[in-house]
C-alpha positions as CSV (number, residue, x, y, z in Angstrom):
1,M,-62.8,-114.8,50.5
2,I,-60.5,-113.9,47.3
3,G,-59.7,-110.9,49.2
4,V,-58.5,-112.6,52.0
5,Q,-56.3,-115.2,50.1
6,I,-54.6,-112.6,48.4
7,G,-54.1,-110.4,51.3
8,M,-52.4,-113.4,53.0
9,E,-50.3,-113.9,50.0
10,M,-49.2,-111.0,50.5
11,D,-48.6,-111.1,53.8
12,V,-46.3,-114.3,53.5
13,N,-44.7,-111.9,51.0
14,E,-43.6,-109.7,52.6
15,M,-42.6,-111.5,55.9
16,K,-40.2,-113.5,53.4
17,A,-39.3,-110.3,51.9
18,G,-38.2,-108.8,55.5
19,K,-36.9,-112.1,56.9
20,D,-39.9,-112.4,59.2
21,I,-38.7,-115.7,60.2
22,E,-41.2,-116.0,63.5
23,G,-44.5,-114.7,60.9
24,L,-43.7,-117.3,58.7
25,I,-43.6,-119.9,61.6
26,K,-46.9,-118.4,62.5
27,A,-48.2,-118.8,59.2
28,L,-47.5,-122.2,58.8
29,K,-50.1,-122.5,60.8
30,D,-52.8,-120.5,58.9
31,G,-56.1,-122.1,57.8
32,N,-55.4,-121.7,53.6
33,I,-53.4,-123.4,52.3
34,E,-51.9,-121.3,50.2
35,V,-50.8,-119.4,52.6
36,R,-49.4,-122.5,54.6
37,K,-47.5,-123.8,50.7
38,N,-46.2,-119.8,50.5
39,A,-44.8,-120.0,53.9
40,T,-43.1,-123.2,53.5
41,K,-41.6,-121.9,50.4
42,A,-40.5,-119.3,51.9
43,L,-38.5,-121.0,54.6
44,G,-36.7,-122.8,52.7
45,E,-35.2,-120.0,50.3
46,I,-34.9,-118.1,53.1
47,G,-32.8,-120.8,55.2
48,D,-33.2,-119.9,58.5
49,I,-32.6,-122.9,61.0
50,R,-35.2,-121.6,63.0
51,A,-37.6,-122.7,60.9
52,V,-36.3,-126.5,61.0
53,E,-38.7,-127.7,64.2
54,P,-42.0,-126.0,62.7
55,L,-40.9,-127.7,59.1
56,I,-40.8,-131.1,60.7
57,E,-43.9,-130.4,62.1
58,V,-45.2,-129.8,58.3
59,L,-43.9,-133.4,57.2
60,K,-46.9,-134.9,59.5
61,D,-50.1,-132.8,57.4
62,E,-52.5,-134.2,55.5
63,D,-51.9,-132.1,52.5
64,Q,-49.2,-134.1,50.7
65,W,-48.1,-131.0,48.5
66,L,-47.4,-128.8,51.1
67,R,-45.5,-132.5,53.3
68,S,-43.1,-132.6,49.9
69,Q,-42.8,-128.9,49.9
70,A,-41.8,-129.1,53.8
71,A,-39.3,-131.8,53.1
72,Y,-37.5,-130.0,49.8
73,A,-37.7,-126.9,52.3
74,L,-35.4,-128.9,55.1
75,G,-33.3,-129.7,52.1
76,Q,-32.3,-126.4,51.3
77,I,-32.4,-125.6,55.3
78,K,-29.4,-128.1,55.6
79,D,-30.1,-128.5,59.5
80,K,-29.0,-132.3,60.5
81,R,-32.1,-132.0,62.6
82,A,-33.9,-133.1,60.1
83,G,-32.8,-136.4,59.3
84,G,-34.7,-138.5,60.9
85,P,-37.8,-137.3,60.0
86,L,-36.4,-137.2,56.2
87,I,-35.7,-140.5,56.2
88,K,-39.4,-141.8,58.4
89,A,-40.8,-139.6,54.9
90,L,-39.2,-141.8,52.6
91,K,-41.8,-144.3,53.8
92,D,-45.0,-141.8,52.9
93,E,-47.5,-142.8,51.2
94,S,-47.1,-140.0,48.7
95,H,-44.6,-140.1,46.0
96,R,-44.1,-136.9,45.5
97,V,-42.7,-137.0,49.5
98,R,-40.9,-139.8,49.2
99,S,-38.9,-138.3,46.3
100,Q,-38.5,-134.8,48.2
101,A,-37.3,-136.5,51.1
102,A,-34.6,-138.2,49.4
103,F,-33.6,-134.9,47.7
104,A,-32.8,-133.6,50.7
105,L,-31.2,-136.3,52.4
106,G,-28.6,-135.6,49.6
107,E,-28.4,-132.4,50.0
108,L,-28.3,-132.9,54.3
109,K,-25.9,-135.2,53.1
110,D,-26.8,-137.4,55.8
111,T,-24.3,-141.0,56.4
112,K,-27.8,-142.4,58.8
113,A,-29.2,-142.0,55.6
114,G,-27.7,-144.2,53.6
115,G,-29.6,-147.7,54.2
116,P,-33.0,-145.8,54.0
117,L,-31.8,-144.2,50.2
118,I,-30.5,-147.8,49.1
119,E,-33.7,-149.5,49.8
120,A,-35.5,-146.3,48.7
121,S,-33.5,-146.2,45.5
122,F,-35.8,-149.9,44.5
123,D,-39.1,-147.9,45.1
124,D,-42.4,-147.8,43.0
125,D,-41.9,-144.8,41.7
126,M,-39.3,-143.5,39.0
127,F,-39.4,-139.9,40.4
128,V,-38.7,-141.4,44.3
129,R,-36.0,-144.1,42.6
130,L,-34.5,-141.1,40.6
131,Q,-33.7,-139.0,43.7
132,A,-32.7,-141.6,46.3
133,R,-29.6,-142.2,43.6
134,G,-28.6,-139.0,43.4
135,A,-28.3,-139.0,47.1
136,L,-26.7,-141.9,47.0
137,M,-23.7,-140.7,45.1
138,K,-23.9,-137.1,46.7
139,L,-23.4,-139.2,50.2
140,G,-20.3,-140.9,47.7
141,I,-22.3,-144.8,48.5
142,P,-21.8,-146.3,45.1
143,V,-25.1,-147.1,43.0
144,Q,-26.2,-149.6,41.2
């Protein structure tokens, strides 16, 4: 099993190096969570807009770490299509996901996120508050 996992991770690295977007998108559905995490990270780093819709789907995954990585990756890609799903992710049960969604919305500079980010700036979690306030500053919205 370890050999299979290492082999799959190496495949993700090869796909990333070759900018194999379709292969990385396919890896998002792999049974191995580490492969999915690595593919999500790689897609964000590459920044190809073809990954936006598949990464939006990853925001619905049961694994909070994967959802937070998907939010971060969407922020790296900076495609406005992610705005609505990222606003929804500001209400995620996981503070990690909410924090990364706030960061990503700041990267998108989507003015529709202003209200939800103001609300998130009062989140119970300190990191969510900080990311939301940083995103508001990127949008040019005064933070109190």
